[in-house]
C-alpha positions in Angstrom: 75.2 143.4 135.4 78.7 143.3 137.0 79.4 140.6 139.6 80.4 141.4 143.2 84.1 140.9 143.9 85.0 138.7 146.8 87.6 139.9 149.3 89.3 138.4 152.4 89.1 141.0 155.2 91.9 139.4 157.1 94.3 139.7 154.1 93.1 143.2 153.4 93.8 144.3 157.0 97.2 142.7 156.9 98.2 144.3 153.6 96.9 147.7 154.6 99.0 147.6 157.8 102.0 146.7 155.6 101.3 149.8 153.4 101.0 152.0 156.5 104.5 150.9 157.7 105.9 151.6 154.2 104.3 155.0 154.3 105.7 155.9 157.7 109.2 155.0 156.5 108.8 157.6 153.8 107.4 160.4 156.0 107.3 160.4 159.8 103.9 162.1 160.3 101.7 161.0 157.4 98.0 160.9 156.9 96.9 157.2 156.8 94.1 156.6 154.4 92.8 153.8 152.2 89.9 151.4 153.0 88.0 153.0 155.8 86.4 149.9 157.3 87.7 146.7 155.8 84.7 144.5 156.9 82.1 147.0 155.5 84.1 147.5 152.3 84.2 143.7 151.7 80.4 143.6 152.0 79.7 146.5 149.7 78.1 145.3 146.4 80.1 147.8 144.4 83.6 148.8 145.5 84.2 152.5 145.3 87.5 154.4 145.6 87.7 158.2 145.9 91.0 159.8 145.0 91.4 163.4 146.4 94.3 165.8 146.7 95.3 166.4 150.3 94.0 166.8 153.8 93.3 170.4 155.0 94.9 170.0 158.4 98.0 170.9 160.4 99.4 167.4 160.8 99.1 163.8 159.9 96.6 161.4 161.4 94.7 158.2 160.7 92.0 159.5 158.4 90.4 156.0 158.3 89.6 156.2 162.0 88.4 159.8 161.7 86.0 159.0 158.8 84.7 155.8 160.5 83.8 157.8 163.6 82.4 160.9 162.0 79.2 162.5 163.2 76.9 165.3 162.3 78.0 167.2 165.4 81.2 168.2 163.7 79.6 168.5 160.2 80.5 172.2 159.9 84.2 171.2 159.5 83.7 168.6 156.8 80.4 169.1 154.9 81.9 170.8 151.9 84.1 167.9 151.0 82.3 164.9 152.5 78.7 165.7 151.7 79.1 165.0 148.0 81.1 161.9 148.6 78.4 160.6 150.9 75.6 161.5 148.4 77.3 160.0 145.4 78.5 156.9 147.2 75.1 156.4 148.9 73.3 156.6 145.6 75.5 154.1 143.8 75.3 151.6 146.7 71.5 152.0 147.0 70.2 151.2 143.5 71.5 154.4 141.9 68.9 156.7 143.3 68.5 160.1 141.7 69.2 163.5 143.3 65.4 164.2 143.6 64.9 160.9 145.5 67.9 161.4 147.8 67.4 162.5 151.4 69.4 165.3 152.9 72.1 164.1 155.3 70.7 166.3 158.0 67.3 164.6 157.6 68.9 161.1 157.4 72.1 161.1 159.5 72.7 157.4 159.0 73.7 158.1 155.4 77.2 159.1 156.7 77.7 155.4 157.5 78.3 154.9 153.7 81.8 156.2 154.3 82.6 152.9 156.0 81.8 151.1 152.8 84.3 152.9 150.5 88.0 153.5 150.1 89.4 157.1 150.2 92.9 158.1 149.5 94.8 161.4 149.0 97.6 162.0 146.5 99.6 164.0 149.1 100.1 162.0 152.3 101.1 165.1 154.3 99.1 167.9 155.8 97.9 170.4 153.3 95.6 173.4 152.9 92.3 174.4 151.6 93.8 175.2 148.2 96.0 172.7 146.3 98.8 173.5 143.9 98.9 171.0 141.1 102.7 171.2 140.7 103.1 170.3 144.4 100.6 167.5 144.0 102.6 166.2 141.0 105.7 166.1 143.2 103.7 164.4 145.9 102.5 161.8 143.5 106.1 161.0 142.5 107.0 160.7 146.2 104.1 158.5 147.2 103.5 156.8 143.8 104.3 153.3 145.0 102.1 153.7 148.1 99.1 155.1 146.0 99.4 152.3 143.4 99.6 149.7 146.2 96.4 151.2 147.7 94.6 151.0 144.4 95.7 147.5 143.8 94.6 146.5 147.4 91.2 148.1 147.2 90.7 146.7 143.6 87.7 149.1 143.1 85.0 148.8 140.5 84.5 152.6 140.5 87.3 155.1 140.9 86.2 158.8 141.3 88.8 161.5 141.2 88.4 165.1 142.4 90.5 166.6 139.6 93.2 164.1 140.5 93.2 161.2 138.0 95.4 163.0 135.5 98.3 162.2 137.9 97.4 158.5 137.6 96.5 157.9 134.0 99.9 156.8 132.8 100.6 154.4 135.6 97.1 152.9 135.2 97.7 152.4 131.5 95.0 154.9 130.5 95.5 156.8 127.2 94.0 160.3 127.0 92.2 159.2 123.9 90.1 156.7 126.0 88.6 159.5 128.2 85.1 160.3 127.1 83.1 163.4 128.0 79.7 163.4 129.5 77.8 165.8 127.3 76.9 169.0 129.0 79.2 168.5 132.0 82.8 168.9 132.8 83.2 165.2 133.6 85.4 162.7 131.9 85.1 159.0 132.2 86.9 155.8 131.1 85.2 152.4 130.9 87.8 149.6 130.9 85.1 146.9 131.4 86.2 145.8 134.8 86.5 149.4 136.2 85.0 152.8 135.5 87.0 155.9 136.2 85.0 159.2 136.8 87.1 162.4 136.7 85.1 165.3 138.2 85.6 168.5 140.1 86.8 168.4 143.6 83.8 167.5 145.8 83.8 170.9 147.5 83.2 172.6 144.2 80.0 170.5 143.8 78.6 171.9 147.1 79.9 175.5 147.1 80.0 176.6 143.5 76.8 175.1 142.0 73.2 176.0 142.3 70.8 173.4 143.6 69.6 172.7 140.1 73.0 172.3 138.6 74.2 170.3 141.6 71.4 167.8 141.0 72.0 167.5 137.3 75.8 167.0 137.9 75.1 164.4 140.6 72.8 162.5 138.4 75.3 162.6 135.5 77.9 160.9 137.7 75.6 158.3 139.2 73.8 157.4 136.0 77.1 157.0 134.1 78.2 154.5 136.8 74.7 152.8 136.5 75.1 152.4 132.7 78.5 150.8 133.2 77.2 148.5 136.0 74.4 147.2 133.8 76.5 147.1 130.7 74.3 149.7 129.0 75.6 151.6 125.9 
């Protein structure tokens, strides 16, 4: 079983503020993301980082504040992307529960608090749309590369989950394509470096809007159980 990493919340807050200043010097109206709640993240038994594409919004804002204060009252505006992030993160942080044993968010609203225990970054730090262009994201990665790599280093995650984004990072993270292993029966790739496991999946919204309930459950379990095997050093 992997051991829990120890973090100093004071140092993390200080460094995250420094990264924010560096980001604002690159773009005047950015979306600030990263470790959503430093204290909660430090206490999490497994450190999880989600890497998505861009924010579907008209302008920049502090996404950390927004996600830490989120409620079911406004779920209509965020469920497609955040529901799967909540379900997967909650399962990993709660003994790797299966899809069939998972509660629905509407039945157990406190599940949304798991967002405070994770880190969450976007490739593009500027306002975007509901559909992302990979060429634009590639240019955005070049622009914000140092910020993104600093955020990953700061969060020092055990688990990195990408919503069809990790191909932008592989080279800088020292990951050769030959190391990416498929999960049989699913369009999911993963890399186990020992200290970290990378899971490359569909964008979360695909999980909720394009899959049947049965396929969704099987896909969910494939992600969570892959992380479980890594955590317990199972082959």
